[in-house]
C-alpha positions, 0 to 999 in steps of 0.5 A: 875701195869697193866692197860687195857684202853678202849676208850668208849662212855659210860660204867657202872658197876653194883653190884647185879643189882645196878649201882655203877659207870657210865660214858659217853665218856671217858676212862674205866681203868681196873687196876691189881696190883701185889705183888711188885707194889708201890705208884711210879707205881700208880703215873706213870700210873695216869700221863700216863693215864691223858695225853694219847692222844687217842681222835681225834682232829679237824683233826681226829688224835689221839692227845687229852687226856681225860684231854684235852677234860674234859672227864670222867674215870671209874676205875675197879679193875681186879686181873685177869690181872695177871692171868697166863694161861701157865700151864694147863687149869685153870689160876692161880692168884699167881702174883696178889696182895692179897686184903690187898695190892691191895685195898689201892693201887687201892684207891690211884691210883683212887685218883691220877688219879682224881687229874690229870684229875681234876674231880672224877673218877667213880669206880667199887666196889673193890673185888665185882662180877661186871657186866661191860657194855662197849660201845667201841669207835673205838675200841681203847684198850691199855695195859700199864705196870708200 
């Protein structure tokens, strides 16, 4: 699994002009799943993200997690994180898991992360064409592979 995490002051996902997921301050998590990912990968990333210290403490140092500050998380599935751009001009997505493998792992990851931050995660709509509106905070953007 691969995630791109962005610290945000707000973020929302629209599908066909309708808001399907929205948060205030917190983390936007783009999640990509490949063929050999498992529940172990989901557990590792959920634990890592819940406790990742990317928010400022009283001294201005990145020393607080989304969980510490009771902030929100928006999770958006993004198979393009496994796009290969090495050959030609059009990326291939051979490394991305097909929906029948990816969707259950995506849902499991969302459930695990929700439990670890002790509140429901907002989500996009798996497999849909989504419009993601992001107000980056910092900006702080990190990439984590399981």
